[in-house]
N, C-alpha and C positions, 0 to 999 in steps of 0.2 A: 776387879777380886779386891772381896770385902775381909782385912787381916785381922778386924773386931770380934777376935773369939769371946764365948760365954766358958768357964770353966768346964761344962757339960759338952758344948760344939768339940771342942781340945780335946776332951778325951774320948771320943767317937771320932776324928778323927784319927788319933792313935790306934783305938780300938780297930779301923775299919782298916788302918795299912797294917796291921798286927795280921785280921784275918786274910787279906790280900796274898800277906808274905807268904801265907799259911797256905796257899794256892786253892783258898776260898772267894767266891765271886755271889756274895748275899745280892740277895733283891730287898726291896724296903720292906717286903712280908717276913722274909728271913731275919732280918732286925728286929723287925717288931715281934715276933715267935719268940727270938731269943734275949731281947732287953725290954720286950713291955712294949704297948699301944703309947705310951710317953714317949717312946724315940721319935716317933712320926713326926710334930712339930720340928725336934733337931735337924732332921732328914731334911727337911725342908728348908730353913734357915740356912744349912748348908749346903744345899743346890741352890738357892739364890743367889747367896757370897761367892759358889765361884770353886769350892772346895770336893763337892763333889760332883761327878755328873752320871746320867744315865747309858751302860753303851746298847748297842744295838740288838743284846739278849735284855732285854730292862733290866738289868745288872746295876748294881750301882758299883764305881771306883771311885776314886782318887783322880782329883786332874793334875793336868802333867805341871803348873804350880805349886798343889799341893802334895806330891809328891816332892817336888824342889824343897820345900819348907818342911814335913816330915822329915827328911834325909839329913838338911843342917842341924835340925834339935836331936835327932838319935846318935849324930857323931859325938854330942856333947852329951850325952845322957838323959835326955828332953823325960818329956813323961813317955811312962810306957801305960 
């Protein structure tokens, strides 16, 4: 897992966490529709770095390590 994230990647990780906490499980197409096609390279990067995974329904989710990192950051009022 690569912990070196750009500011844009970090913002997308927290956006994904908020969607998942709201019981939304977006696909890459859902996020591209919501945030624009320029999000696709960020999604690819986060998949490669191990922050995002694709489940059996082809929906994006956070990896277990990403959930742990996000949870820790939220406890100290990390980026929202």
